[in-house]
MIDOPA-991000 format. One record per residue (C-alpha): x, y, z. Coordinates in steps of 0.2 Angstrom, whole numbers, always signed. Layout:
N
PT      x      y      z
PT      X      Y      Z
...
END
This chain:
118
PT      x      y      z
PT   +377   +581   +405
PT   +396   +581   +408
PT   +406   +567   +401
PT   +425   +564   +403
PT   +434   +553   +391
PT   +452   +547   +396
PT   +465   +540   +384
PT   +483   +536   +384
PT   +485   +521   +396
PT   +494   +506   +392
PT   +509   +494   +397
PT   +526   +502   +400
PT   +542   +496   +407
PT   +549   +503   +423
PT   +558   +519   +419
PT   +546   +523   +404
PT   +534   +537   +401
PT   +516   +538   +396
PT   +504   +553   +393
PT   +486   +553   +399
PT   +473   +564   +391
PT   +456   +568   +397
PT   +443   +577   +387
PT   +428   +585   +395
PT   +412   +589   +386
PT   +396   +597   +392
PT   +392   +612   +403
PT   +406   +616   +415
PT   +409   +632   +424
PT   +425   +641   +420
PT   +431   +640   +438
PT   +434   +622   +439
PT   +448   +610   +445
PT   +453   +596   +434
PT   +463   +581   +441
PT   +469   +564   +441
PT   +466   +550   +454
PT   +472   +532   +453
PT   +466   +516   +461
PT   +478   +501   +462
PT   +472   +483   +465
PT   +466   +481   +483
PT   +469   +499   +487
PT   +458   +515   +489
PT   +457   +528   +476
PT   +470   +541   +479
PT   +475   +559   +473
PT   +488   +560   +460
PT   +488   +578   +454
PT   +476   +592   +452
PT   +476   +609   +442
PT   +465   +624   +445
PT   +458   +635   +431
PT   +472   +647   +434
PT   +484   +632   +433
PT   +489   +631   +451
PT   +495   +613   +453
PT   +495   +600   +467
PT   +504   +583   +467
PT   +504   +568   +478
PT   +521   +566   +486
PT   +524   +550   +477
PT   +523   +558   +460
PT   +532   +574   +463
PT   +546   +577   +451
PT   +540   +563   +440
PT   +523   +568   +434
PT   +517   +584   +427
PT   +499   +589   +425
PT   +493   +602   +413
PT   +477   +608   +405
PT   +471   +616   +389
PT   +456   +627   +394
PT   +451   +630   +375
PT   +449   +611   +373
PT   +443   +607   +391
PT   +456   +594   +392
PT   +468   +589   +405
PT   +484   +580   +403
PT   +496   +570   +414
PT   +514   +567   +408
PT   +521   +552   +418
PT   +540   +550   +418
PT   +551   +537   +427
PT   +537   +526   +430
PT   +539   +512   +443
PT   +529   +496   +448
PT   +520   +506   +461
PT   +512   +517   +448
PT   +502   +503   +441
PT   +483   +507   +443
PT   +468   +513   +435
PT   +469   +531   +432
PT   +453   +542   +434
PT   +450   +559   +427
PT   +440   +571   +438
PT   +432   +588   +436
PT   +426   +597   +451
PT   +414   +610   +445
PT   +412   +625   +456
PT   +396   +631   +450
PT   +380   +636   +460
PT   +382   +618   +467
PT   +399   +610   +468
PT   +399   +594   +458
PT   +412   +580   +455
PT   +412   +572   +438
PT   +423   +556   +434
PT   +429   +547   +419
PT   +428   +528   +417
PT   +446   +526   +420
PT   +461   +521   +410
PT   +473   +507   +415
PT   +492   +510   +417
PT   +502   +494   +419
PT   +521   +496   +423
PT   +529   +479   +421
PT   +546   +472   +415
END
């Protein structure tokens, strides 16, 4: 059973920074993609950033230049460094692992809340 545990959310002022972490445990194939999604109140869940096993990254346009995704394969951990946060970044952030094993499976964390407020 794969489990994802997020940490690092909290309250921050506009212009501030936060770093999210997500540790994956359980059996995951080496060829996986890890990522972050977010869901703001009243909105659908949306992609924030993803990173493949060889560290190819993809970002939503709204976070390019402000957020950086990275991963530590030895620790099965993915990070999201968020800088220059603004009010529109307020959301619950979810960690995702897409495991490209014999069957493609998506695993999700329970989410961590990021609130940007003055």
